[in-house]
C-alpha positions in Angstrom: 86.0 97.1 87.8 84.9 97.1 91.5 83.3 100.5 91.1 81.2 99.3 88.2 80.2 96.3 90.3 78.6 98.7 92.8 75.9 99.1 90.2 75.2 95.3 89.7 73.1 92.7 91.5 72.9 92.9 95.3 75.4 90.1 96.0 78.0 91.5 93.6 77.3 95.0 95.0 78.0 93.9 98.5 81.2 92.1 97.5 82.4 95.1 95.6 81.5 97.5 98.5 83.4 95.2 100.9 86.5 95.2 98.7 86.4 99.0 98.1 86.1 99.6 101.8 89.0 97.2 102.4 91.1 99.2 99.9 90.5 102.3 102.0 91.8 105.6 100.7 93.2 104.0 97.6 89.6 103.5 96.3 88.5 107.1 96.9 89.7 108.6 93.5 87.9 105.9 91.6 84.7 106.4 93.7 84.9 110.2 93.1 85.3 109.7 89.4 82.2 107.5 89.4 80.2 110.0 91.6 81.0 112.8 89.2 80.5 111.0 85.9 77.4 108.9 86.3 73.8 109.8 85.6 72.0 110.6 88.8 69.4 107.9 89.1 69.1 104.1 88.6 65.5 103.5 89.4 64.6 105.5 92.4 68.0 105.5 94.1 70.6 108.1 93.3 73.6 106.4 91.8 76.0 108.9 93.4 74.8 107.7 96.8 76.3 104.2 96.1 79.8 105.6 96.0 79.1 107.8 99.0 78.0 104.8 101.0 81.5 103.3 100.5 83.2 106.6 101.4 81.2 106.8 104.6 82.5 103.3 105.6 86.1 104.4 104.8 85.6 107.3 107.1 88.4 109.8 107.9 90.8 108.2 105.5 88.5 109.3 102.7 89.4 113.0 103.3 90.3 113.4 99.6 86.5 113.3 98.9 85.8 116.5 100.8 86.2 119.0 97.9 83.9 117.0 95.6 81.4 116.7 98.4 81.5 120.5 99.0 81.0 120.9 95.2 77.8 118.8 95.5 76.6 121.0 98.4 76.9 124.1 96.2 74.3 122.6 93.8 71.1 123.0 95.8 69.1 120.8 93.5 71.6 117.9 93.4 69.9 114.6 94.1 72.7 113.5 96.5 73.0 116.7 98.6 71.8 115.0 101.8 74.1 112.0 101.1 77.0 114.4 100.6 76.2 116.2 103.9 76.1 112.8 105.7 79.3 111.6 104.1 81.1 114.7 105.3 80.0 113.8 108.9 81.5 110.3 108.5 84.8 111.8 107.3 84.8 113.7 110.5 87.3 116.4 111.5 89.1 116.2 108.2 86.0 117.7 106.6 86.1 120.8 108.8 86.7 122.9 105.7 83.0 122.2 104.8 81.8 124.0 108.0 80.7 127.2 106.3 78.7 125.3 103.7 77.1 123.2 106.4 76.2 126.3 108.4 74.5 127.8 105.3 72.5 124.6 104.9 71.1 124.9 108.4 68.8 127.5 106.9 67.6 125.3 104.1 63.8 125.1 103.4 64.2 121.3 103.6 64.1 119.8 107.1 66.0 116.8 105.8 68.9 119.0 104.7 68.8 121.0 108.0 68.8 117.9 110.1 71.7 116.3 108.1 73.7 119.5 108.3 73.3 119.7 112.1 74.3 116.1 112.5 77.4 116.4 110.3 78.5 119.6 112.1 78.4 117.6 115.3 80.3 114.7 113.8 83.0 116.9 112.4 83.5 118.2 115.9 84.3 121.7 114.9 85.4 124.3 117.4 84.4 127.0 115.0 82.5 129.6 116.9 80.2 130.4 114.0 79.3 126.7 113.8 78.5 126.6 117.5 76.3 129.7 117.3 74.5 128.2 114.3 73.9 124.9 116.1 72.5 126.9 119.1 70.1 128.6 116.7 69.2 125.2 115.2 67.9 124.2 118.7 64.9 126.3 117.9 64.3 124.6 114.5 60.7 123.6 113.8 61.9 120.1 113.0 62.5 117.8 116.0 65.2 115.8 114.4 67.2 118.9 113.6 67.0 120.0 117.2 68.2 116.6 118.4 71.0 116.6 115.9 72.1 120.1 116.9 72.6 118.8 120.5 74.6 115.8 119.5 
C-alpha cells in the first residue's frame, strides 16, 4: 500500500516516502517491483524515479537494488538512467559492482549522464584502477560539471 501511495497527492506521497525510508531495507523489494512494473511516466516525471528517490534515502542498506539499477543502465534509452546512476552513488561502496557500467557511461553523448556517472563513481569510492583512470580522463570533459564531479 505504501508503494502505491508514492503515486498519490503530495501529502500522502511524503508520508509514504517517510514510512518506506523508515522501513529501510525491508521496503526495497517492494520498491524494485514497482520500479520494474510501472509505466515510465506520470505527467512529465518518470514514475521509476519516485521509488529511486526512496532508495537514495535508504542508502547503503538498499544494496539489494544494485542489480536492478545496473539493468536500467544497460538500457541506454531508459527514462530513469540518470536516476539509476545517482541512486547507485547513494548506495555507495555496496554498488561497486556497477563500476564497469559507470565507466562506460563516462563516454555517453549526454553530459547529464557523464556528470552523474562521474559523481557516482566518486561516491562509491572505488579503488578500481580503471575507474581512477576513467575519472582522470573525465577531467578533460567538455562539460564543467562532469569535471567537477570527477574530482569529488
